[in-house]
FILUMFI-600432 format. One record per residue (C-alpha): residue in one letter; x, y, z. Coordinates in steps of 0.05 Angstrom, whole numbers, padded with zeros to 5 digits, always signed. Layout:
N
aXYZ...
END
This chain:
69
m-00650-00265+00686e-00687-00197+00691i-00731-00182+00629s-00762-00112+00617k-00809-00085+00558k-00819-00021+00529r-00869-00010+00476e-00875+00053+00434g-00927+00044+00381n-00909-00013+00344q-00838-00024+00368l-00824-00068+00425t-00762-00065+00459i-00742-00130+00500t-00681-00117+00548l-00648-00177+00582a-00602-00171+00639g-00565-00237+00672e-00562-00303+00629l-00606-00333+00580n-00606-00403+00583t-00653-00464+00588a-00677-00443+00655t-00696-00375+00638a-00721-00385+00566p-00794-00401+00585d-00794-00335+00620l-00776-00300+00553e-00821-00344+00516e-00882-00324+00560v-00866-00246+00554l-00859-00258+00477a-00925-00298+00476d-00963-00243+00517e-00932-00180+00483v-00916-00193+00411k-00969-00167+00361a-00969-00184+00287d-00942-00117+00260d-00890-00106+00313t-00817-00092+00298i-00780-00127+00359i-00717-00100+00390f-00676-00147+00435d-00626-00108+00475t-00576-00155+00500t-00522-00109+00527h-00533-00125+00597a-00539-00203+00584s-00480-00250+00609g-00430-00262+00556s-00465-00212+00502t-00438-00147+00471t-00494-00138+00417s-00567-00117+00409c-00614-00149+00358r-00671-00123+00323r-00726-00161+00277t-00787-00142+00244t-00835-00191+00241g-00842-00234+00182t-00789-00256+00143g-00750-00192+00144p-00674-00183+00163i-00642-00187+00231h-00607-00125+00248h-00550-00125+00296s-00518-00068+00327g-00457-00071+00383
END
């Protein structure tokens, strides 16, 4: 799994390439713990992840999750 991140103001884009599974999930968890701030909008780009055809975006808090594909 390759994880890259890009920050523009309070928008954080996390791009995943490869397979997210129980072996690689701790790597993603570490990136999120280090990078996410309380007022961030987080975008998960999974277009290069194994078996994925969509990306997902969530604003922190209880807001909706937005999918695109």
